[in-house]
C-alpha positions, 0 to 999 in steps of 0.5 A: 464792164460789169465790175462787181455786179456780175458773177464771172465764169470761164466761158470754156468750162461748162462746170464753172458756168453751171456753178455760177448759175446754181449760186444765183438760183440758190441765193436770193440775197446774192441776186438782190445784191448783184441787181443793186450793184448793176443798177449803180454800175449802169449809171457809168454808161450813156450814149452821150459818154460813148459818143463823146469818147468815140469823137475824142478818139477820132479827133486824136487820130488826126485823120484828114488833117495836114501834119 
């Protein structure tokens, strides 16, 4: 979901998580860049798009329709 607007870490590796957190703490430029990318990424999502996608999925299942 976050695409290139996030730093990814192995959730089972606390050293990897710590490394990513330290990178964010040490680099204001990285934080600024990720925030900028995040603000762009968020434009891809909305409740209307989610509702439309869900409705289209429900309709594609043909639930309750005679075959």
